[in-house]
C-alpha positions in Angstrom: 264.6 142.3 179.3 263.8 143.7 175.8 265.7 142.2 172.8 265.6 143.3 169.2 265.7 140.3 166.9 265.4 139.3 163.2 262.2 137.4 163.8 259.9 138.7 161.1 256.7 138.4 163.2 258.2 139.2 166.7 261.0 141.7 166.3 261.1 142.7 170.0 261.0 139.8 172.5 260.3 140.4 176.2 261.8 138.2 178.9 261.2 137.8 182.6 264.7 138.1 184.1 263.7 138.2 187.8 265.8 135.0 188.2 268.7 135.7 185.8 270.6 132.6 186.9 267.9 130.4 185.3 267.2 132.5 182.2 266.0 130.4 179.2 263.9 130.8 176.1 261.0 129.6 178.2 261.1 132.9 180.1 259.7 134.8 177.2 256.4 136.5 178.2 255.5 138.6 175.2 256.7 140.0 171.9 256.1 143.0 169.7 255.5 142.7 165.9 256.8 145.9 164.3 255.6 146.4 160.7 257.9 144.9 158.2 260.3 142.0 158.5 263.1 142.1 161.0 263.5 145.9 160.8 264.3 146.8 164.5 267.8 148.1 165.0 267.6 150.1 168.3 265.8 150.1 171.6 265.6 152.5 174.5 263.7 152.2 177.7 262.4 155.0 180.0 260.2 154.1 183.0 257.3 152.3 181.4 257.9 153.4 177.8 259.9 151.4 175.3 261.1 153.1 172.2 262.1 151.2 169.0 263.9 152.4 165.9 263.8 150.5 162.7 265.3 150.4 159.2 263.9 152.7 156.6 260.7 151.6 154.9 258.4 153.1 152.3 255.5 151.1 153.8 255.8 151.9 157.5 257.2 154.3 160.1 260.7 154.1 161.5 260.1 155.1 165.2 257.7 153.5 167.7 256.7 154.0 171.3 255.1 151.4 173.5 253.5 151.4 176.9 255.1 148.4 178.7 253.6 149.1 182.2 252.3 145.6 181.7 255.2 143.8 180.0 252.9 140.9 179.1 250.7 143.2 177.0 252.7 146.0 175.3 250.5 148.8 173.9 251.4 151.0 171.0 251.4 154.7 172.0 252.7 156.5 169.0 254.8 156.3 165.8 256.9 158.7 163.7 257.8 158.6 160.1 261.3 159.7 159.2 263.8 159.3 156.4 266.7 156.8 157.0 267.4 153.8 159.2 267.7 154.3 163.0 270.8 152.3 163.7 271.2 153.4 167.3 269.3 155.4 169.9 269.9 157.0 173.3 267.5 159.0 175.5 268.5 162.3 177.1 266.5 165.0 178.8 263.2 164.0 177.1 264.7 163.6 173.6 265.8 160.5 171.6 269.1 160.9 169.9 269.3 158.8 166.8 272.3 157.6 164.7 270.7 157.6 161.3 271.5 156.5 157.7 269.9 159.7 156.5 272.3 161.3 154.1 271.1 164.8 155.0 270.9 164.2 158.7 273.1 161.5 160.3 272.1 162.8 163.7 268.4 163.0 164.3 266.7 164.3 167.5 263.1 163.3 168.4 261.0 164.9 171.1 259.7 162.0 173.2 258.2 164.1 176.1 254.8 162.8 175.0 255.1 159.3 173.5 251.6 159.7 172.1 252.6 162.8 170.1 256.1 162.1 168.8 257.8 164.8 166.7 261.2 165.8 165.4 262.8 168.4 167.6 263.0 171.9 166.0 265.8 171.7 163.4 265.5 167.9 163.1 269.1 167.1 163.7 272.5 167.7 162.1 273.8 167.0 158.6 277.4 166.0 158.4 279.8 166.1 155.4 279.4 163.2 153.0 276.9 160.4 153.2 278.5 157.9 155.7 275.8 156.5 158.0 275.5 157.3 161.7 276.0 154.0 163.6 276.2 154.8 167.3 275.2 157.7 169.6 275.8 158.6 173.2 274.6 161.8 175.0 275.4 163.0 178.5 275.4 166.5 180.1 275.7 169.1 177.4 277.3 166.8 174.9 276.4 164.1 172.4 278.8 161.9 170.5 278.0 160.4 167.1 279.9 157.5 165.5 279.9 157.0 161.8 280.8 154.3 159.2 284.4 154.6 158.1 285.3 156.9 155.3 288.5 158.0 153.6 287.7 161.7 153.6 285.8 162.0 157.0 286.5 161.6 160.6 284.3 158.9 162.2 283.7 160.3 165.7 282.0 163.7 166.2 281.3 165.6 169.4 278.4 168.1 169.5 277.7 170.8 172.0 274.1 170.9 173.3 274.3 173.8 175.7 272.1 175.9 173.4 269.4 173.3 173.0 268.6 169.7 172.2 269.6 170.0 168.6 273.3 171.0 167.9 273.6 174.6 166.6 277.4 175.3 166.3 279.4 177.1 167.3 280.9 175.8 169.5 281.8 172.6 167.7 281.4 170.2 166.3 284.7 168.5 166.9 286.0 165.5 164.9 288.3 162.6 165.6 289.7 160.0 163.1 289.0 156.5 164.3 290.2 154.5 161.3 287.2 152.3 161.3 283.5 152.1 161.9 282.3 153.4 165.3 279.9 150.5 166.0 279.2 151.2 169.7 279.5 154.2 172.0 279.0 154.7 175.8 279.6 157.8 177.9 279.7 157.9 181.7 277.1 160.2 183.3 279.5 162.9 184.2 280.5 163.2 180.5 284.2 163.0 181.4 285.1 159.9 179.4 283.5 158.1 176.5 284.2 154.7 175.1 284.1 153.8 171.4 283.8 150.2 170.1 285.3 150.1 166.6 286.3 147.6 163.9 289.8 149.2 163.8 291.9 146.0 164.1 294.5 147.8 166.2 292.2 149.7 168.5 288.8 148.0 169.0 288.3 150.0 172.2 289.2 153.7 172.3 288.8 155.8 175.4 287.9 159.4 174.8 288.7 162.3 177.1 285.8 164.7 176.6 287.4 167.8 177.9 290.3 167.4 175.6 288.0 166.7 172.7 286.0 169.9 173.3 289.3 171.8 173.1 289.9 170.5 169.6 292.8 168.3 170.7 293.3 164.6 169.9 291.1 163.0 172.6 292.1 159.3 172.6 293.8 158.7 175.9 293.9 154.9 175.9 293.2 152.0 173.5 292.3 148.4 173.9 293.3 145.8 171.4 291.8 142.4 172.5 292.6 140.7 169.1 289.1 139.1 169.3 287.5 140.8 166.3 285.8 144.1 165.8 284.3 145.9 168.8 280.5 146.0 168.9 
């Protein structure tokens, strides 16, 4: 289990969860100190490679790849400097999709085929109207969803078409949906039929998205959940 924390000297903590019923702090087997203090915001794991995204820094990179074939001794493979904080990350077909605070590129796409030679994909990503941060991201099939911080003159959920390549190059799309709140978490089932948005909209913390309807430019929210337990995360 890999956990991002605010620990200034051990931002990523690694736990042995082979016996989850007895999990405790004593099960920590290693940690990773990422440059800066408590900067890690997103993690993604593929096979024996762990990727970490961090807040923007003028002193250090924002994207890191580690070999965790031996979880007790993580080894840095590569880094990438980028503009903006990497609030969320999801891997898809050899690329890392990043929800970024970058004003000129709220969606960033990183080629991670070779973790020792990380690079932005051709085109870099997508620049949306206005400056509201990307907060969450979820790719599947030929689609990727991006969730943004709430704004009065923008829609917070955006659907991109990836059929032409890893970086969106409209048309078709993108398509937009008003969420009336921050989209703080996203998940999409592997068939890309439905997606699920966790928001801080007090009347609709969970919003279920029909992807086919969304791609037709129609209102895609087909169900909401209002647990009255605070904002969705």
